[in-house]
N, C-alpha and C positions, 0 to 999 in steps of 0.2 A: 688317453695319455694326459689330458688336462686333469681328469679326476685323480690320476695317480700322483700328480704334483700337489694336490690339495690335502691328501691324507698322509698320515705319518708312515714312514717306512715299515714300522712294526705292523700297522693295520694292513698295509699292502701285502705283507708276508702272510698274515693270518687269512686274508681273503683268498689269496692264491693257494695257500695250503689247503683250504677247504675244498677248492675246485679240484686240485690235484688229487686229494684223498678220495674224492667221489669218483674221479675218472679212472683211477689206476688202482683198483683193489689189489693189495699185495698178494693175496692168495691165488690170483689169476696168472701171475707171471711165472715163466719157467725159471728153473735154477740156472744161473749163469756159470758155465764151466770155467770161465776166465776170471772169476772173482771169488775171494774167500768170504765175502760179506754175507750177512744174514738179514737182508731187508724184510724177509717174511716175518721176522720177529721184532727187529728194531730197524727203523728206516730213517736215514738222514734226509731232512727236508730243506735245510738251508745251510749254506757254508759262508762264514764271514772270515775273510783273510786280512791279516795285518802283517805285511812282509817288507823287509828291507832288502834291496838288491845290492849285493856285495860283489862287485866285479873283480876285485883283487883275489878274493877267495873262491870266485866262481860258484857262488852259493846264494840261495834265498834263505833268510832267517826271520822267524817271527812266530805267529800263532795262527791256528785255524780253530774257529769256534763253530761247532756243529749243533744245530737244533734238531731234536730227535722226535720221532713218533713211534710209540710201541703198539704192536698188535695186541689183541685181547689176550692171546696166549703167550705173549712175550714178556710178561712180568718176571723179573729176575734174570732174564737172559742177558748175557754180556753183549756189548756192541763190538762187532768184528769189522775192521776196516782193512783196505788194501794199502800196502806200502811197498816201495822199492828203494833200498839204499837211503832211507831217511834216518837221521839221527834224532831220536825222540828224547827230548830233554826233560819234559814233565807232562803229566796229564792231570787235569782237574775235572771234577763233575759239579753240576749245579742243578737245583730244581727250578730256579727262577731266572737264571742267566745273569745274576748280580752277585750272589754270595757263592763263593767257590771253596771247595775242599779237595785235597789230594785224592786221586783215584788210582786204584791198583791196576797195573797193566803189564802185559808181556808181549814181546815180539817173537813170533814163531820162526821156524826154520825157513830158509830162503829157497825158493824154487827158481830155476833159471828163467822160466817164462813168467810166472805169476808174481814174483817177488815174495814178500813175507807178510803174513797176517799180523795185524795189531789188535789184540784182544783187550778190551777195557771193561772193567767191572765197576758198574755204576752204583751209587747209593740208591736206596729205595726212593722212587719218585724222580730220579734224575732225568732231566729232559734236555740238558745241555752238556757238552763236553768241550773243554779248551785244551788244545794240544800245542805245546811249545816245541818247535823242531827246527832242523836245519837240513837243507838238501845237500846231496853229494856233488862234488865237481863233475862226477861221471853220470849225473842224472840223465836218463835216456830221453826225457822230454825237453831238455834245455840245451840250447846252443849258445855258447859265449864266444863272441867275436872280438878280436883285438881291433883297434882303430885301423890298422893296415888292411884288414879284411873287409872294410866297409867302403862305400863309394866316396865318402867325405874324407876318410883317412885321419880324422881328428879325434873322434869319440868312439867308445866301444858300443857294442850292440848285443842285445839278448832277445831271443824269441823262444816260445814254447811250441811243441807239437805233441798234443796229448792223445790223439787217435793212434792206435786203438786202445791200448791199455797202458799208456805212458803218463796219464795224469797222476797216478799213484807215486810217480818218482818226484813230484814236486808238491803234492798235497795228500795228506792222509785222509782218505774218503772211501766211499763205496763205489769203486771204479767199475761200474757196469752200466751199459746203455739202458738197462731196464730200471735204473734208479735216476729219477729226475729231481733236480734241486734248483732253487733260486740261490743267488749268491751276491755278496757285496765284498768290497775290498778297499783297503788302504795300502797303497804302494809307495814306498819311500825310495827316492833315487838321488844320485849325485847331481850337482848343479850343471845345467846345460842339457840334461837329458829329459826326454819326454816319455811317459808311460801311456800305453793304450791297452785296452782289454776288450773282450767280446761282451761288452756291457755298456750301459749308459754312463757317460762321464759326468761326475758331479763336481762342480766347481768348488774349490776350497779357498783359493787365494793365498795358499801357503806354498812358498817355493820348495820344490823338491818333493811335494806330497800330491798324490793323485788318488782320487776316490772314484769308485765305480759301483753300480748296482745293476743286476740282471733280475728283473721282476718276473719274467716268464720262467717256468721250470724247464731246465735243460739237462741232458745227460752230462756226466763229468768230462767226457772227451771233448766237449765244446767249450770248456773253460780255457781261455787263452790270454797270454800276456806277451807284450813286446816292449822293449825299452831301447831308445836310441836317439840320434839326432834327427828328428822328424819334422817335416813341414806338411802343411795341409792345403789342398785346393778343393773348393766346392765343385761338384759336377751338376748339381741340381738342388732343389729345396730340401731334399732328404738324402742326398748322395754326395760322396766326396772321396778323395784319395789322399792317403798319407804316404810319404816316401822321404828318403833322404833329400836334402835341398837340391842336389845336382840331378836328381832323377824325377822329381815331382812334376815338373811341367811336361816332360815327355809322357809320363804316365797319364796325366790329365787329358792330353790330346788323344792318346790311344783309347782311353776308356770313356770318352765323352758320351757314348750311347748308353751308358749304364741306366740312366733314368728311363729311357725308352724301353729297355729290357724289363725294368720293373713294371712299367705300365702294361706291357704285353703279357707278362706273367699274371698280373692281376686280372686282366680281361679274361684270361683262360680259367684261372683256378682260385679266384677270390682275393680278398685284401691281404696285403703284406702286413704281418702282425708283429713286427719287431721294432717299429719306430724308424730308425735310420738304417741305411745300408751304405757302409763305407768300405773301401779297399785299402789294404796296407801292402805296399810293395816292399818285400823283404830283400836282404842281400842274396846274391846268387847261390849261397849254400843251402837255402831252403830245399828240403828233400822232395817236395811235391810241387806240382803245377799250381795248386791252390788248396786251401783248407777253409771249409765253410763255416768258420766260427761265426755265430749269430751277431749281427750288426757290424761285423768287421771281418771280411774275408781276407785271409793271408794269401798273398800272390807272389809267384816267382817272377823276377824281372825278365825271364826268358820269353814271357808272353808279350813283351813290348817289341813288336816286329816293325812298327812304323807305318803299317798299312791296315791295321785292324784285322788282319787275317787270322789271328789266333785268339780273338776275343770270345770265342765260344767257351773258353774256360771260365770267363766271367759269367756267361749265361748259365754254365753248369753250377758254379758255386752259388749264384743267386737262386737257382732252382731248388737248391737244398733248403731254402727258407720255407719251402712247403714239404718236400720229401727228404727226410733225414732229420732236420732240425725240429720241424713241427710234428711230423709223424716219424718215429724213430724205430729202427730194428731193436727188438727186445734183448737179443744176444747177437753175437757176431756170426752165429750160424745162419742168421737171416739177413746178412749184409746186403743182399741183392735188393731188399726192400728200400734201403737207402739209395743205392747207386743206380739200379736199373730204372727206377722211377725218375731219378734225377736226369739221367741221360735222355730219357724220353722227353721230359719237360724242356731240357736244354735245346733239343732239336726243334721243338715247337716254337720256342722263343726265337731261335735263329731264323726259322722259316718266316716268322712274322716281321722281323727286322730286316733281314738281308735276302729273303726270297727262298723259294722252294729248291731251286737248283743248288744254291750254297748249302742248304741243310742236307740235301740228298748226297752231295759230294762228301760231306763230313761223315754222314752215316755209312756210306760205302767204305770209306777208309777205316772206320771203326770196325765194321763187319769183317773186313779183310784181316785186320789185326786180331780179332777174335778167332778166326779160323786158324791163323798161324799159331796162336797161343794154345789152342785146344789140341794141336798136334803133339805138344809136349806135356800136356797135363794128364794126370791119372784120371780114369773114368769117374772116380768119386768126386773129383774137383771140377767136373764139367756140369754137375747139377746146380740148380739155383740154390736150393736149401742144402746147406753143408752140415757136416758133423766135424767140428774142429776140436773136440775134446783131446787134450794132450798135445795140442799143437799151438803155435803162436797164431793168434787171430789174423795177423798180417798175411798168413798163407791163403786166406780167402779173398785177398784184394787182387783179383785178376779180372781180365776182360769178361769173364763169365758173368760176374755180378753186375758189371756195368753194361755191357753190350748185349749179351744174351738176355739179360733182364729187360732191356729196352726193346729188343726184338719181340719178346713175349707180349709186351704191352702194345706194340705196333700190330701184332697179329690179332689181339683182342679188338683193337680199334677197327681193323679192317673187317672183322667178322660182325661187329655190332654197329658200325657206322661212326664217323667222327663226332657227330653231334651228340649221340647217346653216350659215347665213351667220355667225351669232355664233361658232360653232366655227371656221369658216374665218378670220375676222378675228382672233380670238385667236391662232390658229396663225401668221398672217402677222406679227403683232407679235413673237411669240417667234422666228420664223425669221429675221427681219431686224433684231432688236434691236441697237442701237448701230451700225447700218450706214446708209450713204447709197445710195439705190436710184433706179432709173429706172422710167419707165412700163413698159418692156419687162419689167423684173424682176417687177413686179406682175402684168402680164398673163400671163406665163409661169407664175407661181405659181398664178394663178387657173385657168388651163387645166389645170394638173396636179392641183389639189386640190379644185376645185369646178366641176363641169360645169354650164354655163348656156347657154341659147339667146339671151341678150341680145347684140345686135350691138355688141360691144365696140369694134371698129375705127371704127364710125360715131360712137359716143360720143367716142372719144378724138381722132379726126382730122378730123371734119367739123364745120362750123358749125351753130349752132342747137340746138334741143332735139329729139332723135329722137322719132318717133312711138312710142307705147307707154311713155313715161316714167311712172314711178310718182309722179305728182303728188300732193301733199298736199291734203287736203280738210278744211275746217272749217265745220261747220254754224253755229257762232256767228258767224263772219265773213260767211257767206252772208246771215244775217239783217241784219247791219250794212250790207252792200252794198245790200240791198233798201231799208232805211230811207234810206240816202244818196241812192238814186235817187228815192224819193218826195219827199224834201226838195228835191232839185235841180229837180224838176218842179213844185214849189209845191203839192203835194197834201197835205202835212202841215207844220205850223209847227215852229219850233225847239223849242217846249215839248213836242213829242211824241217828242223824241229822248232816250232814257234815258242820256245821256252820263255823268252822275255815277255811275251804277252800273256802268259799263263798266270793263274792264281797260285797261291801257295799250295792249295789242295791238288791242283793239276800237276805242279812240279813234283810234289811228294809222290803222287801216284805213278808218275813216269819213272822215277827212280826205283820204286818198289816193283814195278812191272818188268823191269829189266832182268835178264838172267843173273843168277847169283855170282857168276864168274865171267863178266865180259872181258876181263883182262886189263892189265895196267895200260897197255897202249890205247885201247879204245876208251878207257876212262880218261886218259890224258886228252883225247880228242874232245870229249864232252867238256872237260874242265877248261880247255882252251877256248871253246866256243861260248861257254856260259859263265865261267868264273865261279863255279859252284863252291870250291874250297874257300873262297872269300865271302860266301853268303853270310848275311847278318841274321838270317832267319833260322832259329834254333831247330825247328822241326826238319827243315830241308837239310841243314848242315849235319845233324845227327845221323840221318839216313845215309848221307854221302860218306861220312866217316866210317860208318859200319861197312859200307861197300869197300872202302879203301883198305880196311883191315883185311877183309876176305881176299882181296885181289893184290895185296902187297903194293898198293899205290903209294910209293915213297913221297911224292910231292905233298901229300896231305899229312905226313907224319908229324910235322911241327904243329900244324893246326889241331891235330888230335890231342897232343899234349896240352896245348893252350886251352882247348875246350874242357878237358878233364881237370885242368887246374883251376878253371874259373867258374864252372857250373857244378852244382851239387844236386840237381834234380834227378832223382833215381830213375825215372822213366827214360832219361837220356843216357846217364852214365853206366847204369848196370848192364844194358846190352853191349856196350862198348867193351867193358872189362870182361864180360863173359866171352865175347868173340876173341879178344886177345888171348884169353886163357886156353884156347883150343889148340895152340901150337907152343912148343917150348920157347921159341923166339918171342912170340907174343906175350906169353906168361912173364918172361923176364922183363919185357918192356912195360907191361901193365903194373908189375910190382914196383918197378923203378919210379913210375909216374905216381903211383899211390902213396909211396913214401913221402913225396913232396906235396901231394894234394890233400892228404887225409886231414890235416889241421883245419882245412876249410870246409870239411864235410860235417853234416849233422851226425850225431851218434847213430841214428837209425840207418843212415846211408853207409856209415863206416862199417857197421856190422854186416850189412848186405854185401859190400865189396870184399871184405875180408873172407867171407864164405866163398865167393866166386873165385878168388885167387888162391884158395886152398885146394880147390878141386884138381884132380889129375887132368892132364891134357887129354882132350877127346879127339 
């Protein structure tokens, strides 16, 4: 880090480019079915952004300068980039990055999933492209929030969500996880607003202007931007949290163990390679629990439970600093390499910080969720390695990639021993650092460095959970299951349930272990005893609201609408809308709520809910 401050940004880029070129030969990477780009001929190595944030127009406007590298057989080949709903105003080419001349370009036909290719014909020897453009108000990566939709109610807010293939809706680039780039940016905003990015902040001293640089090569989906009324609180020497002023102190208390998590991960898997690790607490419309943007994890405020019971999400996003950000899936068919490894590392971090019982409880809950999800998935989507050609890559974002992937690694750990597996995993992260890899890359390295009798081909290519999986076990949750069974059978009253003494994990497991249809009267008894409808814990409340829809529990109806109006996290709201859509009355209720709530949802969430509410009643 000290060295990088001493040399010029250009020299830093040249040095990193040389490392990246050596480590990631273009002819070894598979063709990405979700990208028009041609990196095997012309590869983008650096992206330099100069953008103005226009809240009134709900648009970003400015330039993207791309530094290119040509393969030996790529002379004369055009540069093909991915775009979605971008207004391309002009394109210029340059040999030296200083002298520019107009370049011929054309935007191809639009595909509903992939967007449109931007083909640029460069002059001979052209190594740089400058694209002047403007985003659409409907860009799928961008959410523009009015002041009334923020905690402070005074200033607007913008954030991006680029995964999986949404970066192309705000930057023209090679939008594939198999293409890694360094990037720099100048972001101009209105007075009173602060910009943050998934990169190092470079002080300028100019009001309304923020500069950033990411010296490590990353895939495009990890380029991230947020703008709003943001305050900062340090959590440690290299950790901190950004949030709106009214939220930041609660967030700092909730996530005070972040530095300990970093130390635990480093003890297991080697040094953290990204400099700082900060958290950004977004408004509730953020469609995910978290997003692992390097140096700056984007986080949903639903994780702030007040008792650290949901901070495993922070452990998860931090774990991505090794699995996903450092070693990345080459295409979205190999998504489990990002998420399965990350869930496994997350569970190891939680075990070191909060103990084995907490980690096992969370692993049991995740495994139960996986089993429920696999009941509705087609066999082809139950394998770890997928074939997503012709489909939106988000179709691969299921518990299979996350939880089945982690169970695969747990099973290898059990077969080889934890000490040997830890050494292997650390060497894997070192061997493939800053590279994009395939399932075959992992399996080949596994076969070479860690002999195991685990049937890896069955895990990777077959549906379901193989026999002999190293399933987690929790004595605490087993006792909860027993009490749930007794209550359901009427052998014990609600007063015999020690609900108030339970952890979030035990409360959630109790609700999930109950019959799907205990009935409104019995749900009222639980609610009277434990005040579940008034719960401030989003995990528990979402499960309760799901049960309330199924059982027609009217006292929770107002809370259901309030929840759907104030939370945009898809993991919570999608199941609720889908459950409402199962009956004519519920469908009517869901559509009425959605009309009022949709302005507060991210475009990704909006599209998902619209699909759920178009389906016929089941």
